[in-house]
N, C-alpha and C positions, 0 to 999 in steps of 0.2 A: 440122459436126454436133457436133463435140466442144465448140465454143463454146456451142452451145445447151444441151447437157447440163450444162456447167459452170454456166451461168446458172440453170438449174432447181435444181441442187443448192444454189447460194448462196441462192436465195429460200427454199428449204425450211429451210435452217439458220437464216435470220433469223426465219422464222415460229416455229420451235421455240424460239429464244431469247426472243422476245417473249411467247409463250404460257407458257413455263415460268419466266419471271423472277418473283421475289417482288414483291408490290405495294409500291409506294412509300408511305411514311407521309405523311399530309397535314401541312400546316404546323401547328405547335402553336397551340392556341387562344389562349395568352397573347400571341401575336404580333399578334392582331387586337383592336381596341377592343371592349369589351363594351357592348352596347346597354343603357343603364340605363332605358329607357322602353319599356314594353310597350304593346300595342294597347289593353289594358283600363285603362291608367293614365289618371287624370283630368287629370294635368298634361302638357301637350304638351312635346315636346323643344325645347330652345333653338334659335334659328336657327343655321344653319351658319356664319354670319359671326362669331358670338360663340363664344368658347371654352367648353367644357363646364365647369360648376361642380360641385364636389363638395360635397354637403350632409352635415352631421354635426350631431348633437344637442349642444346646449350646456347646461351646468349653471349654475344661479344662483350667483353669487359675491358676496361682500361688497364690492361696488364702491362708489365714492363716490356714484354715482347712487342705488344701493339705500339707502345710509345716509341720503341726503338725503330720499328718499321716506318712510323710516321716521320721520325727525324731523318732516317736514311733517305726517304723520298724527297724531303725538303732539301737536303744537302745535294742530292742528285740534280734537282731542278736548278739550284744555285750554280752548280758547275756547268750545266748546259747553258745557262744564261751568260756566264762569263766567257765560255767558248765562243758563243755567237757574237758577243761584243768584240772579242779579239779578232774574229774573222772579218767583221765589218770594218774595224780600224785598219786591219791589214790590207783589205781591198782598197780602202781610201788611199793608202800610201803606195799601192802597186799600180793602180789604174792610171794611165797617162793623163787623163783629164784632171785627176786630183793632184798630180805632180805639177800641174800648171800653177798651183798655189805658190811654189817657190819662184816661178817666173813672175807672177803677179807682184810678189813682194819686191823683187828687183826693179820692176817697172815703176811701181809707186815710189820707191826710194829715188829713182832717177828723176821723176817729176818733181819731187820735193827738193832735190839738190839743184835742179835747173831754175826753179822759181824762187827758192830761198825765202819762204814766208816767215814772218816773225823775227826780224833782225832787231834785237833789243839790247839795251845796256842799262846798268844800274850803278849808282854811286855808293861807295862805301868809305867810311872813315875809321881807320884802325880796326877793320874787320866788322864794323857795325853799319847797317844800312842807314843812309841819311836821306834817301829820296825814293820815290816810287819808280817803277820800271818805265823807261822811256823807249818807245818803239817808233822811230821815224818811218815815213813812207819809203817806198822803193825809189822814188825820185829825189830822195834827200841826199845829204852829203856822202853817205856811205851805202849805196845800194849793193845788194848781194846777189841779185839775179844774174843769170848767165849772160844776158845780152850786154852787161856792163863790165864783164870781167876784163875786157881788153882796154878799156879807157877810163875806168874809175880811178880817182886819185889814190885811194888807199890800197889799190892792187899793184901799185908801182913798187919797184924794189923787191922786198921780200914777199910782197903780196902776189907775185905771179904764180906761186905754187898752188894757187887755187885751182889751176888746171889739173892738178893731180886727181881731182874728183872725177874727171873724165875716165881715168884708168879704173877707178872703183866701179863706175857705171858699166864699163865694158866687161870687166872681170865677172861681176855678179850676173849680168845678163847671159854671158857665155856659159857659166856653170849651170844656170837655170835651164838653158836650152839643152845642155848635155844630159842633165837629169831626165828631162822629158823624153829625149831621144832614146836613152837606155831603157826607160820604162816602155816605150813603144816596141822596142826590140823584144823585151820579155813577153809582151802581149802577143806579138806575132809568132814567136817561137814556142809559146805556151810553156815557158820555163822561168824559173826565178832568177837564174844567173847570180847566185849569191855573192860570190867574191867580186865580180866586176861591179855590181851595184854598191857593195860596201866600199870599194875603192873610190868610186865616183862620189858617193855621198860623203866619205871622209875628206876628200880634197875640197869638195864644195863647202863642207863645214869650216875647214881652215880658212878658205877664201872669204867666207861671210864673217868669220870672227875678226880677221885682219881688217876687212872693209869697215866693220862696225867700229873698231878701235880708231882707225884713221879718220873716219867721218866724225867721231866724237871730238877728235882734236880740231877738225875744221869747225865744228859747231860751236866750240868754246873760244874761237878767235884765232886759232893757229898761231899763237905766240906773239902776235904783233898788233892785233886790233885794239887792245886796251891802250897801248902806248899811242897809237895813232889818234884815237878819239880824244884822249887826254891832251894831245899836243895841238889839236885843231883850235886855232885862235887863242893859244896859250891857256886852254882850259875853259874858255868862255862858252863854247858849244856844249861841253859836257857838264858845266856848272862847277868845275873844280878849280876855277881861277883863284889863285891866292890862298887856297886852303891846304895847309901842310898835312900830309898823311892821307890825302884824298886818293882813292883808287877807283878804277872802272872795271866792272865785270861784264863781259860781252857774251852773247849767245845768239845763235840763229836757231830758232825753235824748229823750223822745217828740217834743217840738217840734223838736229838732235833726234827727231822722229825717224828720219831715214836711218840713222845709226841704230836706233832701237829695232827697226825692222830687220836690219842685217843680223843683229844678235838673235832675234826671233827665228830667222831662217836657220841660223846655226843650231839652235836648240831643236828645231824640227828635223834637221838632218841627223842629229843624234838619235832621235826617236825612230827615224826611218831606218838607220843602220841596226838598231836594236831589233826592230820587227823583222827585218830581212834575216838577221842571224837566227832569231827564234824559229822562223818558218823556213829555214834553209832546206835545200834538197837533201833527201835521205840517200 
């Protein structure tokens, strides 16, 4: 009986210990891995066979790849700019109104040839200038304007070849009109007509170069004006009377400018041919 009583007492004591003992604290949360994926997340968790990856935001840095992209964008913008400039210049040389510039050069040169402004001469002694430039008026002893070509004293004999400038005027005006006409045809047919345009521009270039050279010859006295001026009044008019080695250099500045315009037209025709060839029809 005593053993039974002792066992009951022991069980009661154990129950009292279990009931009255303080609750044990659970395992700290940081001992367990935190689930980074919720049920509402659109990204599924990685497979169990792969280790979990920690994702973090990265900031843009000035890496070599970034610098390369910036350089590539800058180069692309430069290429686009050059292409647009080329298209603009090409349109300028294709549109008929812009081709009128060749005709304008020919017309301005014609006006300068007919009016002949700036007929001047200078005195030289053994290649050294001995006086300032002398530019008599158009009503002086050697006028160069077209209305005096038929009756001026210095145009007699070898001077009649001054009428050769009429041929220069007609040739340059004709090629200018042909260039404008071909450009109008290209606009009407919506085609470049590469080889016809190159042919016309090439012939026009040759015509303008020849005209510029001949007009330069006219502008510098066409081989007889120096002798005529020096012979007027035995050199009294020119100031070379009795001076051994005195020479005269003659120039018509208006004709020299006309020659320069002819050469400029030739250069523009070269540019025109180059642009036509570059943008030729495929």
